MOPAC internal coordinates of N, CA, C and O (Angstrom, degrees):
PM7 1SCF
backbone

  N    0.0000 0     0.00 0     0.00 0    0    0    0
  C    1.4323 1     0.00 0     0.00 0    1    0    0
  C    1.5168 1   111.79 1     0.00 0    2    1    0
  O    1.2310 1   119.49 1   145.56 1    3    2    1
  N    1.3284 1   118.58 1   -34.44 1    3    2    1
  C    1.4530 1   121.54 1  -176.62 1    5    3    2
  C    1.5195 1   111.81 1   -71.34 1    6    5    3
  O    1.2310 1   119.74 1   160.04 1    7    6    5
  N    1.3534 1   118.11 1   -19.96 1    7    6    5
  C    1.4579 1   120.59 1  -176.20 1    9    7    6
  C    1.5207 1   113.19 1   -91.59 1   10    9    7
  O    1.2310 1   120.07 1  -179.31 1   11   10    9
  N    1.3222 1   117.47 1     0.69 1   11   10    9
  C    1.4655 1   119.30 1  -179.51 1   13   11   10
  C    1.5256 1   109.46 1   -70.49 1   14   13   11
  O    1.2310 1   120.89 1   -37.05 1   15   14   13
  N    1.3109 1   115.90 1   142.95 1   15   14   13
  C    1.4664 1   120.30 1   176.62 1   17   15   14
  C    1.5097 1   108.60 1  -108.09 1   18   17   15
  O    1.2310 1   121.32 1   -29.77 1   19   18   17
  N    1.3012 1   115.07 1   150.23 1   19   18   17
  C    1.4517 1   119.63 1  -179.51 1   21   19   18
  C    1.5092 1   109.68 1   -85.57 1   22   21   19
  O    1.2310 1   120.47 1   -37.08 1   23   22   21
  N    1.3078 1   116.70 1   142.92 1   23   22   21
  C    1.4609 1   121.45 1   176.69 1   25   23   22
  C    1.5128 1   108.40 1   -74.61 1   26   25   23
  O    1.2310 1   119.53 1   -34.64 1   27   26   25
  N    1.3698 1   118.50 1   145.36 1   27   26   25
  C    1.4651 1   119.65 1   179.09 1   29   27   26
  C    1.5164 1   110.54 1   -63.17 1   30   29   27
  O    1.2310 1   121.28 1   -39.94 1   31   30   29
  N    1.3156 1   115.15 1   140.06 1   31   30   29
  C    1.4559 1   120.38 1   179.50 1   33   31   30
  C    1.5150 1   109.86 1   -84.55 1   34   33   31
  O    1.2310 1   120.59 1    -7.92 1   35   34   33
  N    1.3174 1   116.47 1   172.08 1   35   34   33
  C    1.4654 1   121.24 1  -175.96 1   37   35   34
  C    1.5194 1   111.60 1   -64.53 1   38   37   35
  O    1.2310 1   119.35 1   149.65 1   39   38   37
  N    1.3262 1   118.84 1   -30.35 1   39   38   37
  C    1.4553 1   121.91 1  -176.23 1   41   39   38
  C    1.5099 1   113.79 1   -81.66 1   42   41   39
  O    1.2310 1   119.22 1   161.56 1   43   42   41
  N    1.3304 1   119.10 1   -18.44 1   43   42   41
  C    1.4613 1   119.65 1  -176.02 1   45   43   42
  C    1.5143 1   110.30 1   -92.89 1   46   45   43
  O    1.2310 1   120.86 1   -27.45 1   47   46   45
  N    1.3265 1   115.96 1   152.55 1   47   46   45
  C    1.4541 1   119.78 1   179.03 1   49   47   46
  C    1.5142 1   109.11 1   -83.83 1   50   49   47
  O    1.2310 1   120.35 1   -26.16 1   51   50   49
  N    1.2896 1   116.93 1   153.84 1   51   50   49
  C    1.4561 1   125.47 1  -170.91 1   53   51   50
  C    1.5106 1   115.77 1   -45.90 1   54   53   51
  O    1.2310 1   119.25 1    91.52 1   55   54   53
  N    1.3508 1   119.03 1   -88.48 1   55   54   53
  C    1.4438 1   121.19 1  -173.00 1   57   55   54
  C    1.5136 1   113.97 1   -92.07 1   58   57   55
  O    1.2310 1   119.76 1   170.40 1   59   58   57
  N    1.3188 1   118.07 1    -9.60 1   59   58   57
  C    1.4647 1   120.11 1  -177.25 1   61   59   58
  C    1.5168 1   109.77 1   -78.81 1   62   61   59
  O    1.2310 1   120.99 1   -42.12 1   63   62   61
  N    1.3035 1   115.71 1   137.88 1   63   62   61
  C    1.4630 1   119.49 1   175.25 1   65   63   62
  C    1.5176 1   108.39 1  -133.55 1   66   65   63
  O    1.2310 1   121.49 1   -34.96 1   67   66   65
  N    1.2929 1   114.76 1   145.04 1   67   66   65
  C    1.4549 1   120.25 1  -179.14 1   69   67   66
  C    1.5125 1   109.44 1   -87.03 1   70   69   67
  O    1.2310 1   119.80 1   -36.31 1   71   70   69
  N    1.3085 1   117.99 1   143.69 1   71   70   69
  C    1.4666 1   118.80 1   177.09 1   73   71   70
  C    1.5220 1   110.23 1   -68.76 1   74   73   71
  O    1.2310 1   121.18 1   -31.18 1   75   74   73
  N    1.3230 1   115.35 1   148.82 1   75   74   73
  C    1.4577 1   119.89 1   179.44 1   77   75   74
  C    1.5196 1   110.30 1   -69.29 1   78   77   75
  O    1.2310 1   121.41 1   -36.51 1   79   78   77
  N    1.3305 1   114.91 1   143.49 1   79   78   77
  C    1.4587 1   119.38 1   179.93 1   81   79   78
  C    1.5062 1   109.33 1   -86.78 1   82   81   79
  O    1.2310 1   121.45 1   -51.29 1   83   82   81
  N    1.2970 1   114.84 1   128.71 1   83   82   81
  C    1.4614 1   119.59 1   174.32 1   85   83   82
  C    1.5187 1   107.62 1  -134.13 1   86   85   83
  O    1.2310 1   121.13 1   -32.14 1   87   86   85
  N    1.2991 1   115.44 1   147.86 1   87   86   85
  C    1.4561 1   119.63 1  -174.92 1   89   87   86
  C    1.5079 1   114.17 1   -75.68 1   90   89   87
  O    1.2310 1   119.17 1   163.25 1   91   90   89
  N    1.3436 1   119.18 1   -16.75 1   91   90   89
  C    1.4499 1   121.29 1  -172.63 1   93   91   90
  C    1.5223 1   115.01 1   -80.68 1   94   93   91
  O    1.2310 1   119.66 1   152.71 1   95   94   93
  N    1.3383 1   118.26 1   -27.29 1   95   94   93
  C    1.4598 1   118.73 1  -173.03 1   97   95   94
  C    1.5231 1   113.91 1   -91.12 1   98   97   95
  O    1.2310 1   119.83 1   176.23 1   99   98   97
  N    1.3251 1   117.94 1    -3.77 1   99   98   97
  C    1.4480 1   120.80 1  -178.25 1  101   99   98
  C    1.5223 1   110.93 1   -94.38 1  102  101   99
  O    1.2310 1   119.51 1   -40.80 1  103  102  101
  N    1.3455 1   118.54 1   139.20 1  103  102  101
  C    1.4691 1   118.94 1   177.61 1  105  103  102
  C    1.5270 1   110.67 1   -69.55 1  106  105  103
  O    1.2310 1   121.37 1   -25.80 1  107  106  105
  N    1.3261 1   114.99 1   154.20 1  107  106  105
  C    1.4593 1   120.02 1   179.75 1  109  107  106
  C    1.5174 1   110.49 1   -69.34 1  110  109  107
  O    1.2310 1   120.60 1   -49.28 1  111  110  109
  N    1.3313 1   116.46 1   130.72 1  111  110  109
  C    1.4545 1   121.66 1   178.01 1  113  111  110
  C    1.5169 1   108.41 1  -135.36 1  114  113  111
  O    1.2310 1   120.91 1   -23.66 1  115  114  113
  N    1.3006 1   115.87 1   156.34 1  115  114  113
  C    1.4571 1   118.81 1   176.46 1  117  115  114
  C    1.5198 1   107.64 1   -98.46 1  118  117  115
  O    1.2310 1   120.56 1   -68.20 1  119  118  117
  N    1.3087 1   116.54 1   111.80 1  119  118  117
  C    1.4513 1   120.86 1  -179.66 1  121  119  118
  C    1.5134 1   111.38 1    93.39 1  122  121  119
  O    1.2310 1   120.18 1    -5.43 1  123  122  121
  N    1.3308 1   117.27 1   174.57 1  123  122  121
  C    1.4535 1   120.36 1  -175.58 1  125  123  122
  C    1.5294 1   113.48 1   -71.74 1  126  125  123
  O    1.2310 1   119.89 1   152.83 1  127  126  125
  N    1.3306 1   117.81 1   -27.17 1  127  126  125
  C    1.4618 1   119.57 1  -177.32 1  129  127  126
  C    1.5192 1   113.66 1  -113.63 1  130  129  127
  O    1.2310 1   120.03 1  -172.27 1  131  130  129
  N    1.3024 1   117.55 1     7.73 1  131  130  129
  C    1.4546 1   120.31 1   178.60 1  133  131  130
  C    1.5144 1   112.28 1    95.38 1  134  133  131
  O    1.2310 1   120.61 1    -3.61 1  135  134  133
  N    1.3150 1   116.44 1   176.39 1  135  134  133
  C    1.4614 1   119.55 1  -179.16 1  137  135  134
  C    1.5151 1   111.42 1   -71.65 1  138  137  135
  O    1.2310 1   120.96 1   -31.41 1  139  138  137
  N    1.3144 1   115.78 1   148.59 1  139  138  137
  C    1.4572 1   119.98 1   179.44 1  141  139  138
  C    1.5200 1   109.44 1   -79.37 1  142  141  139
  O    1.2310 1   120.30 1   -41.16 1  143  142  141
  N    1.3324 1   117.03 1   138.84 1  143  142  141
  C    1.4650 1   118.46 1  -178.71 1  145  143  142
  C    1.5189 1   112.61 1   -68.02 1  146  145  143
  O    1.2310 1   120.02 1   149.46 1  147  146  145
  N    1.3290 1   117.57 1   -30.54 1  147  146  145
  C    1.4574 1   120.57 1  -177.83 1  149  147  146
  C    1.5063 1   113.35 1   -84.95 1  150  149  147
  O    1.2310 1   119.57 1   173.37 1  151  150  149
  N    1.3253 1   118.43 1    -6.63 1  151  150  149
  C    1.4497 1   121.04 1   178.88 1  153  151  150
  C    1.5131 1   113.44 1   100.72 1  154  153  151
  O    1.2310 1   119.00 1   151.06 1  155  154  153
  N    1.3151 1   119.52 1   -28.94 1  155  154  153
  C    1.4486 1   121.77 1  -178.70 1  157  155  154
  C    1.5028 1   110.43 1   168.89 1  158  157  155
  O    1.2310 1   120.37 1     6.72 1  159  158  157
  N    1.3337 1   116.89 1  -173.28 1  159  158  157
  C    1.4612 1   119.35 1  -177.13 1  161  159  158
  C    1.5268 1   113.35 1   -66.37 1  162  161  159
  O    1.2310 1   119.65 1   154.45 1  163  162  161
  N    1.3154 1   118.27 1   -25.55 1  163  162  161
  C    1.4567 1   120.76 1  -178.75 1  165  163  162
  C    1.5135 1   113.62 1   -95.67 1  166  165  163
  O    1.2310 1   119.84 1  -174.37 1  167  166  165
  N    1.3139 1   117.91 1     5.63 1  167  166  165
  C    1.4602 1   121.04 1  -178.58 1  169  167  166
  C    1.5140 1   111.01 1   100.03 1  170  169  167
  O    1.2310 1   120.65 1     5.16 1  171  170  169
  N    1.3233 1   116.36 1  -174.84 1  171  170  169
  C    1.4644 1   119.31 1  -177.96 1  173  171  170
  C    1.5218 1   111.33 1   -69.32 1  174  173  171
  O    1.2310 1   121.14 1   -33.44 1  175  174  173
  N    1.3160 1   115.43 1   146.56 1  175  174  173
  C    1.4635 1   120.31 1  -179.70 1  177  175  174
  C    1.5122 1   108.83 1  -108.37 1  178  177  175
  O    1.2310 1   121.01 1   -71.60 1  179  178  177
  N    1.2767 1   115.66 1   108.40 1  179  178  177
  C    1.4596 1   119.99 1   177.09 1  181  179  178
  C    1.5163 1   108.21 1  -110.56 1  182  181  179
  O    1.2310 1   120.55 1   -50.61 1  183  182  181
  N    1.2914 1   116.56 1   129.39 1  183  182  181
  C    1.4621 1   120.08 1   178.43 1  185  183  182
  C    1.5105 1   113.60 1    90.09 1  186  185  183
  O    1.2310 1   119.41 1  -166.72 1  187  186  185
  N    1.3282 1   118.74 1    13.28 1  187  186  185
  C    1.4582 1   120.36 1   176.52 1  189  187  186
  C    1.5106 1   112.23 1    89.45 1  190  189  187
  O    1.2310 1   121.05 1    26.19 1  191  190  189
  N    1.3230 1   115.59 1  -153.81 1  191  190  189
  C    1.4601 1   121.54 1  -175.74 1  193  191  190
  C    1.5137 1   111.38 1   -75.16 1  194  193  191
  O    1.2310 1   121.77 1   -29.51 1  195  194  193
  N    1.3115 1   114.21 1   150.49 1  195  194  193
  C    1.4622 1   120.11 1   177.95 1  197  195  194
  C    1.5343 1   111.37 1   -78.45 1  198  197  195
  O    1.2310 1   120.72 1   143.51 1  199  198  197
  N    1.3322 1   116.22 1   -36.49 1  199  198  197
  C    1.4594 1   119.76 1  -179.40 1  201  199  198
  C    1.5127 1   109.14 1  -143.42 1  202  201  199
  O    1.2310 1   120.93 1   -18.26 1  203  202  201
  N    1.3191 1   115.82 1   161.74 1  203  202  201
  C    1.4509 1   122.28 1   179.51 1  205  203  202
  C    1.5165 1   108.48 1  -112.51 1  206  205  203
  O    1.2310 1   120.22 1   -59.34 1  207  206  205
  N    1.3201 1   117.18 1   120.66 1  207  206  205
  C    1.4528 1   121.07 1   179.36 1  209  207  206
  C    1.5200 1   109.22 1   -93.19 1  210  209  207
  O    1.2310 1   120.96 1   -60.36 1  211  210  209
  N    1.3377 1   115.77 1   119.64 1  211  210  209
  C    1.4619 1   120.14 1  -179.29 1  213  211  210
  C    1.5165 1   110.39 1   -75.97 1  214  213  211
  O    1.2310 1   121.18 1   -27.33 1  215  214  213
  N    1.3289 1   115.35 1   152.67 1  215  214  213
  C    1.4544 1   120.78 1   174.93 1  217  215  214
  C    1.5146 1   107.70 1   -69.50 1  218  217  215
  O    1.2310 1   120.85 1   -49.76 1  219  218  217
  N    1.3268 1   115.99 1   130.24 1  219  218  217
  C    1.4547 1   120.03 1  -178.65 1  221  219  218
  C    1.5231 1   109.28 1   -77.31 1  222  221  219
  O    1.2310 1   121.01 1   -46.93 1  223  222  221
  N    1.3034 1   115.68 1   133.07 1  223  222  221
  C    1.4622 1   120.83 1   178.82 1  225  223  222
  C    1.5151 1   108.83 1  -117.35 1  226  225  223
  O    1.2310 1   120.94 1   -28.39 1  227  226  225
  N    1.3009 1   115.81 1   151.61 1  227  226  225
  C    1.4552 1   121.43 1  -177.85 1  229  227  226
  C    1.5306 1   109.82 1   -71.48 1  230  229  227
  O    1.2310 1   121.02 1   -56.49 1  231  230  229
  N    1.3078 1   115.66 1   123.51 1  231  230  229
  C    1.4598 1   121.39 1  -179.83 1  233  231  230
  C    1.5330 1   111.32 1   -62.74 1  234  233  231
  O    1.2310 1   120.64 1   143.71 1  235  234  233
  N    1.3295 1   116.38 1   -36.29 1  235  234  233
  C    1.4572 1   120.87 1  -177.85 1  237  235  234
  C    1.5310 1   111.29 1   -72.11 1  238  237  235
  O    1.2310 1   120.40 1   144.45 1  239  238  237
  N    1.3227 1   116.83 1   -35.55 1  239  238  237
  C    1.4646 1   120.13 1   178.05 1  241  239  238
  C    1.5261 1   111.09 1   -71.33 1  242  241  239
  O    1.2310 1   120.33 1   140.07 1  243  242  241
  N    1.3393 1   116.98 1   -39.93 1  243  242  241
  C    1.4615 1   121.24 1  -178.86 1  245  243  242
  C    1.5280 1   110.55 1   -66.03 1  246  245  243
  O    1.2310 1   120.64 1   135.56 1  247  246  245
  N    1.3245 1   116.38 1   -44.44 1  247  246  245
  C    1.4697 1   120.78 1  -178.53 1  249  247  246
  C    1.5196 1   112.40 1   -87.45 1  250  249  247
  O    1.2310 1   120.84 1  -176.03 1  251  250  249
  N    1.3438 1   116.00 1     3.97 1  251  250  249
  C    1.4703 1   122.66 1   178.30 1  253  251  250
  C    1.5321 1   112.51 1    54.49 1  254  253  251
  O    1.2310 1   121.09 1  -133.20 1  255  254  253
  N    1.3321 1   115.53 1    46.80 1  255  254  253
  C    1.4672 1   121.60 1   176.12 1  257  255  254
  C    1.5227 1   106.89 1   -93.79 1  258  257  255
  O    1.2310 1   119.95 1   -68.81 1  259  258  257
  N    1.3250 1   117.70 1   111.19 1  259  258  257
  C    1.4604 1   121.24 1  -178.81 1  261  259  258
  C    1.5220 1   111.52 1   -81.15 1  262  261  259
  O    1.2310 1   120.44 1   126.51 1  263  262  261
  N    1.3276 1   116.76 1   -53.49 1  263  262  261
  C    1.4615 1   120.96 1  -176.55 1  265  263  262
  C    1.5268 1   109.52 1  -100.01 1  266  265  263
  O    1.2310 1   121.01 1   -49.17 1  267  266  265
  N    1.3237 1   115.67 1   130.83 1  267  266  265
  C    1.4562 1   120.66 1   175.78 1  269  267  266
  C    1.5233 1   106.07 1   -94.25 1  270  269  267
  O    1.2310 1   120.49 1   -66.47 1  271  270  269
  N    1.3276 1   116.66 1   113.53 1  271  270  269
  C    1.4517 1   121.88 1  -174.57 1  273  271  270
  C    1.5211 1   110.46 1   -87.54 1  274  273  271
  O    1.2310 1   120.44 1   -49.15 1  275  274  273
  N    1.3309 1   116.77 1   130.85 1  275  274  273
  C    1.4619 1   120.79 1  -179.12 1  277  275  274
  C    1.5278 1   112.39 1   -69.88 1  278  277  275
  O    1.2310 1   120.25 1   163.73 1  279  278  277
  N    1.3459 1   117.13 1   -16.27 1  279  278  277
  C    1.4642 1   120.29 1  -179.96 1  281  279  278
  C    1.5217 1   112.98 1   -85.45 1  282  281  279
  O    1.2310 1   120.28 1   168.93 1  283  282  281
  N    1.3219 1   117.07 1   -11.07 1  283  282  281
  C    1.4635 1   121.90 1   179.76 1  285  283  282
  C    1.5338 1   109.13 1   -84.52 1  286  285  283
  O    1.2310 1   121.22 1   -99.95 1  287  286  285
  N    1.3347 1   115.28 1    80.05 1  287  286  285
  C    1.4606 1   121.76 1  -172.72 1  289  287  286
  C    1.5257 1   111.07 1   -67.25 1  290  289  287
  O    1.2310 1   119.99 1   143.91 1  291  290  289
  N    1.3023 1   117.63 1   -36.09 1  291  290  289
  C    1.4669 1   121.15 1  -179.03 1  293  291  290
  C    1.5279 1   111.25 1   -61.59 1  294  293  291
  O    1.2310 1   120.61 1   138.62 1  295  294  293
  N    1.3204 1   116.44 1   -41.38 1  295  294  293
  C    1.4617 1   121.34 1   178.55 1  297  295  294
  C    1.5287 1   110.47 1   -70.17 1  298  297  295
  O    1.2310 1   120.29 1   134.12 1  299  298  297
  N    1.3176 1   117.06 1   -45.88 1  299  298  297
  C    1.4622 1   120.88 1  -177.07 1  301  299  298
  C    1.5276 1   111.86 1   -66.26 1  302  301  299
  O    1.2310 1   120.03 1   146.98 1  303  302  301
  N    1.3164 1   117.55 1   -33.02 1  303  302  301
  C    1.4685 1   121.16 1  -178.08 1  305  303  302
  C    1.5247 1   111.85 1   -65.82 1  306  305  303
  O    1.2310 1   120.08 1   157.09 1  307  306  305
  N    1.3266 1   117.46 1   -22.91 1  307  306  305
  C    1.4654 1   120.72 1   177.35 1  309  307  306
  C    1.5258 1   111.70 1   -67.97 1  310  309  307
  O    1.2310 1   120.40 1   157.70 1  311  310  309
  N    1.3307 1   116.84 1   -22.30 1  311  310  309
  C    1.4563 1   121.58 1  -176.08 1  313  311  310
  C    1.5245 1   112.75 1  -106.97 1  314  313  311
  O    1.2310 1   120.69 1  -164.90 1  315  314  313
  N    1.3280 1   116.29 1    15.10 1  315  314  313
  C    1.4590 1   121.85 1   176.44 1  317  315  314
  C    1.5229 1   107.56 1  -119.46 1  318  317  315
  O    1.2310 1   120.33 1   -50.18 1  319  318  317
  N    1.3285 1   116.98 1   129.82 1  319  318  317
  C    1.4619 1   121.65 1  -179.40 1  321  319  318
  C    1.5305 1   110.05 1   -74.15 1  322  321  319
  O    1.2310 1   120.44 1   -11.50 1  323  322  321
  N    1.3306 1   116.76 1   168.50 1  323  322  321
  C    1.4695 1   121.28 1   179.20 1  325  323  322
  C    1.5161 1   111.74 1   -60.75 1  326  325  323
  O    1.2310 1   120.61 1   149.79 1  327  326  325
  N    1.3175 1   116.44 1   -30.21 1  327  326  325
  C    1.4644 1   120.19 1   179.88 1  329  327  326
  C    1.5276 1   111.73 1   -75.76 1  330  329  327
  O    1.2310 1   120.14 1   169.19 1  331  330  329
  N    1.3343 1   117.33 1   -10.81 1  331  330  329
  C    1.4540 1   121.13 1   179.50 1  333  331  330
  C    1.5198 1   113.28 1   102.21 1  334  333  331
  O    1.2310 1   120.32 1   175.47 1  335  334  333
  N    1.3181 1   116.99 1    -4.53 1  335  334  333
  C    1.4627 1   120.32 1  -178.72 1  337  335  334
  C    1.5209 1   111.15 1   -79.89 1  338  337  335
  O    1.2310 1   120.78 1   -29.95 1  339  338  337
  N    1.3212 1   116.11 1   150.05 1  339  338  337
  C    1.4665 1   121.55 1   174.65 1  341  339  338
  C    1.5233 1   107.19 1   -74.41 1  342  341  339
  O    1.2310 1   120.57 1   -52.72 1  343  342  341
  N    1.3270 1   116.52 1   127.28 1  343  342  341
  C    1.4628 1   121.24 1  -177.64 1  345  343  342
  C    1.5261 1   109.69 1   -70.63 1  346  345  343
  O    1.2310 1   119.71 1   -45.79 1  347  346  345
  N    1.3426 1   118.16 1   134.21 1  347  346  345
  C    1.4701 1   120.43 1  -177.10 1  349  347  346
  C    1.5224 1   112.98 1   -71.46 1  350  349  347
  O    1.2310 1   121.40 1   -18.04 1  351  350  349
  N    1.3163 1   114.93 1   161.96 1  351  350  349
  C    1.4723 1   122.72 1  -178.70 1  353  351  350
  C    1.5083 1   112.79 1   -58.52 1  354  353  351
  O    1.2310 1   120.28 1   140.25 1  355  354  353
  N    1.3243 1   117.07 1   -39.75 1  355  354  353
  C    1.4678 1   119.97 1  -175.43 1  357  355  354
  C    1.5176 1   112.15 1   -65.02 1  358  357  355
  O    1.2310 1   120.24 1   158.87 1  359  358  357
  N    1.3297 1   117.15 1   -21.13 1  359  358  357
  C    1.4580 1   120.46 1   177.23 1  361  359  358
  C    1.5240 1   112.44 1   -91.74 1  362  361  359
  O    1.2310 1   120.37 1   142.90 1  363  362  361
  N    1.3301 1   116.90 1   -37.10 1  363  362  361
  C    1.4651 1   119.60 1  -175.61 1  365  363  362
  C    1.5262 1   112.84 1   -90.48 1  366  365  363
  O    1.2310 1   119.94 1   152.15 1  367  366  365
  N    1.3346 1   117.73 1   -27.85 1  367  366  365
  C    1.4588 1   120.70 1  -178.69 1  369  367  366
  C    1.5107 1   113.93 1    85.01 1  370  369  367
  O    1.2310 1   120.15 1  -168.90 1  371  370  369
  N    1.3305 1   117.33 1    11.10 1  371  370  369
  C    1.4622 1   121.19 1  -179.75 1  373  371  370
  C    1.5292 1   108.64 1   -76.07 1  374  373  371
  O    1.2310 1   120.34 1   -38.61 1  375  374  373
  N    1.3314 1   116.95 1   141.39 1  375  374  373
  C    1.4672 1   120.03 1  -179.71 1  377  375  374
  C    1.5346 1   109.95 1   -72.39 1  378  377  375
  O    1.2310 1   121.13 1   -14.73 1  379  378  377
  N    1.3132 1   115.45 1   165.27 1  379  378  377
  C    1.4643 1   121.17 1  -173.27 1  381  379  378
  C    1.5328 1   113.95 1   -59.66 1  382  381  379
  O    1.2310 1   118.77 1   130.07 1  383  382  381
  N    1.3308 1   119.96 1   -49.93 1  383  382  381
  C    1.4737 1   117.82 1  -179.20 1  385  383  382
  C    1.5227 1   112.92 1   -63.01 1  386  385  383
  O    1.2310 1   120.59 1   141.77 1  387  386  385
  N    1.3333 1   116.49 1   -38.23 1  387  386  385
  C    1.4642 1   118.42 1   179.05 1  389  387  386
  C    1.5243 1   111.59 1   -71.59 1  390  389  387
  O    1.2310 1   119.85 1   148.17 1  391  390  389
  N    1.3325 1   117.89 1   -31.83 1  391  390  389
  C    1.4686 1   119.94 1   177.09 1  393  391  390
  C    1.5230 1   110.11 1   -64.86 1  394  393  391
  O    1.2310 1   120.44 1   141.89 1  395  394  393
  N    1.3220 1   116.76 1   -38.11 1  395  394  393
  C    1.4671 1   120.00 1   177.98 1  397  395  394
  C    1.5277 1   110.68 1   -64.15 1  398  397  395
  O    1.2310 1   120.90 1   133.82 1  399  398  397
  N    1.3361 1   115.89 1   -46.18 1  399  398  397
  C    1.4775 1   119.82 1   178.73 1  401  399  398
  C    1.5186 1   110.50 1   -64.26 1  402  401  399
  O    1.2310 1   120.74 1   141.58 1  403  402  401
  N    1.3142 1   116.19 1   -38.42 1  403  402  401
  C    1.4586 1   121.94 1  -179.02 1  405  403  402
  C    1.5226 1   111.24 1   -64.19 1  406  405  403
  O    1.2310 1   120.36 1   133.77 1  407  406  405
  N    1.3279 1   116.91 1   -46.23 1  407  406  405
  C    1.4614 1   119.78 1  -179.37 1  409  407  406
  C    1.5242 1   111.16 1   -66.15 1  410  409  407
  O    1.2310 1   120.55 1   143.34 1  411  410  409
  N    1.3398 1   116.56 1   -36.66 1  411  410  409
  C    1.4633 1   119.65 1   176.89 1  413  411  410
  C    1.5285 1   110.47 1   -64.95 1  414  413  411
  O    1.2310 1   120.14 1   138.78 1  415  414  413
  N    1.3381 1   117.33 1   -41.22 1  415  414  413
  C    1.4686 1   120.78 1   179.73 1  417  415  414
  C    1.5225 1   110.89 1   -67.78 1  418  417  415
  O    1.2310 1   119.84 1   142.14 1  419  418  417
  N    1.3272 1   117.90 1   -37.86 1  419  418  417
  C    1.4724 1   120.82 1   178.71 1  421  419  418
  C    1.5203 1   109.63 1   -64.67 1  422  421  419
  O    1.2310 1   120.29 1   138.37 1  423  422  421
  N    1.3251 1   117.05 1   -41.63 1  423  422  421
  C    1.4628 1   120.38 1   179.23 1  425  423  422
  C    1.5226 1   111.73 1   -65.32 1  426  425  423
  O    1.2310 1   120.51 1   141.78 1  427  426  425
  N    1.3499 1   116.64 1   -38.22 1  427  426  425
  C    1.4666 1   119.78 1   176.79 1  429  427  426
  C    1.5241 1   110.27 1   -65.46 1  430  429  427
  O    1.2310 1   120.30 1   137.19 1  431  430  429
  N    1.3208 1   117.04 1   -42.81 1  431  430  429
  C    1.4652 1   121.05 1  -179.45 1  433  431  430
  C    1.5264 1   110.85 1   -65.49 1  434  433  431
  O    1.2310 1   120.12 1   146.16 1  435  434  433
  N    1.3141 1   117.38 1   -33.84 1  435  434  433
  C    1.4634 1   120.52 1   176.50 1  437  435  434
  C    1.5234 1   110.57 1   -66.86 1  438  437  435
  O    1.2310 1   120.47 1   138.86 1  439  438  437
  N    1.3302 1   116.71 1   -41.14 1  439  438  437
  C    1.4678 1   120.04 1  -176.95 1  441  439  438
  C    1.5215 1   113.08 1   -66.60 1  442  441  439
  O    1.2310 1   119.72 1   150.99 1  443  442  441
  N    1.3212 1   118.14 1   -29.01 1  443  442  441
  C    1.4674 1   118.97 1   177.84 1  445  443  442
  C    1.5314 1   110.81 1  -103.17 1  446  445  443
  O    1.2310 1   120.61 1  -160.81 1  447  446  445
  N    1.3284 1   116.44 1    19.19 1  447  446  445
  C    1.4723 1   124.44 1   170.72 1  449  447  446
  C    1.5203 1   114.12 1    66.82 1  450  449  447
  O    1.2310 1   119.64 1  -150.96 1  451  450  449
  N    1.3399 1   118.29 1    29.04 1  451  450  449
  C    1.4585 1   120.24 1   172.33 1  453  451  450
  C    1.5295 1   110.11 1   -85.45 1  454  453  451
  O    1.2310 1   120.49 1   149.68 1  455  454  453
  N    1.3195 1   116.67 1   -30.32 1  455  454  453
  C    1.4632 1   122.17 1   176.58 1  457  455  454
  C    1.5344 1   108.91 1  -123.84 1  458  457  455
  O    1.2310 1   119.95 1   -31.20 1  459  458  457
  N    1.3144 1   117.70 1   148.80 1  459  458  457
  C    1.4701 1   118.95 1   178.56 1  461  459  458
  C    1.5364 1   110.83 1   -78.10 1  462  461  459
  O    1.2310 1   121.06 1   -28.66 1  463  462  461
  N    1.3401 1   115.58 1   151.34 1  463  462  461
  C    1.4501 1   120.61 1   175.83 1  465  463  462
  C    1.5301 1   110.24 1   -73.97 1  466  465  463
  O    1.2310 1   120.47 1   143.38 1  467  466  465
  N    1.3228 1   116.71 1   -36.62 1  467  466  465
  C    1.4715 1   120.77 1  -178.96 1  469  467  466
  C    1.5155 1   108.77 1  -129.67 1  470  469  467
  O    1.2310 1   121.65 1   -18.96 1  471  470  469
  N    1.3222 1   114.46 1   161.04 1  471  470  469
  C    1.4607 1   120.01 1   178.31 1  473  471  470
  C    1.5220 1   110.13 1   -78.71 1  474  473  471
  O    1.2310 1   121.74 1    12.74 1  475  474  473
  N    1.3075 1   114.27 1  -167.26 1  475  474  473
  C    1.4586 1   119.55 1  -179.85 1  477  475  474
  C    1.5079 1   111.41 1   -70.71 1  478  477  475
  O    1.2310 1   120.54 1   -39.24 1  479  478  477
  N    1.3362 1   116.57 1   140.76 1  479  478  477
  C    1.4661 1   121.45 1   177.58 1  481  479  478
  C    1.5268 1   109.07 1   -76.53 1  482  481  479
  O    1.2310 1   121.42 1   -36.60 1  483  482  481
  N    1.3244 1   114.90 1   143.40 1  483  482  481
  C    1.4629 1   117.92 1  -177.00 1  485  483  482
  C    1.4912 1   112.18 1  -111.58 1  486  485  483
  O    1.2310 1   120.10 1   180.00 1  487  486  485

């Protein structure tokens, strides 16, 4: 039984066979197609990074603001985009508990017409 050979299927070509893939005979490459000659999507990088991105810190934790007040429109407006959407944490750097309080305060301010529900119509 072990010596039986399989008949070629309809999708395979007659006498041609592909070599078996093994991980040992291939040279090391970074990524599926190898390293990019230009260095990356923006071209070659000479001299290191172009800019330094600082770690975002929570504004409320730094300034020790415990309660986010819905009446503080100036503060809340910093966390609302021009379109009227609440800006996400990954953009503002606000920590999770403060983001929850912030979104609740923005919604309260919207309901009593201190903040608009939507931005300007275009």
